[in-house]
C-alpha positions in Angstrom: -41.9 12.5 12.5 -41.2 16.2 12.8 -41.6 18.0 16.1 -43.8 20.6 14.4 -46.2 17.9 13.1 -46.4 16.4 16.6 -47.2 19.8 18.1 -49.9 20.4 15.5 -51.5 17.0 16.2 -51.4 17.6 20.0 -53.0 21.0 19.5 -56.0 19.5 17.7 -56.1 16.1 19.2 -59.6 16.3 20.6 -60.9 17.1 17.2 -59.1 14.1 15.8 -60.3 11.5 18.4 -63.4 10.6 16.4 -61.3 9.9 13.3 -58.7 8.0 15.3 -61.6 5.9 16.8 -62.6 4.9 13.3 -59.1 3.8 12.5 -58.5 2.0 15.8 -61.9 0.9 16.9 -60.7 -1.3 19.7 -59.4 1.7 21.6 -62.0 3.7 23.6 -62.6 7.4 23.3 -61.2 7.8 26.9 -58.0 6.0 26.0 -57.6 8.1 22.9 -58.2 11.3 24.8 -55.9 10.1 27.5 -53.1 9.6 25.0 -53.2 13.4 24.5 -52.1 13.0 20.9 -48.7 11.8 22.0 -47.3 9.5 19.3 -45.5 7.2 21.8 -48.5 6.9 24.1 -50.8 6.1 21.2 -48.3 3.6 19.7 -48.1 1.8 23.0 -51.9 1.5 23.2 -52.1 0.2 19.7 -49.2 -2.2 20.2 -50.9 -3.7 23.2 -54.5 -3.8 22.0 -53.7 -5.1 18.5 -50.8 -7.3 19.5 -48.4 -5.9 17.0 -44.8 -4.9 17.0 -44.0 -1.5 18.4 -42.5 -0.6 15.0 -45.7 -1.4 13.2 -47.8 0.6 15.7 -45.5 3.6 15.3 -45.8 3.3 11.5 -49.6 3.4 11.8 -49.5 6.4 14.1 -47.1 8.4 11.9 -49.3 7.6 8.8 -52.4 8.7 10.7 -50.7 11.9 11.9 -49.5 12.7 8.4 -53.0 12.2 6.9 -54.5 14.2 9.7 -52.4 17.3 9.3 -54.7 18.5 6.5 -58.0 17.9 8.4 
């Protein structure tokens, strides 16, 4: 994931929390806000909560970020 995309997501993360909550409904709003839109923090939360590999969690985060860049 590009550094520019990561910065864009971090800049509008609070706007995206609601959408992220729909995608990852087992994460709380507080957890999502606390991740600050940081891809690694978010992937770690998803990995733990959904009991999946870190690689799969990262793929989900990158896919979400790429879809969200146009929102």
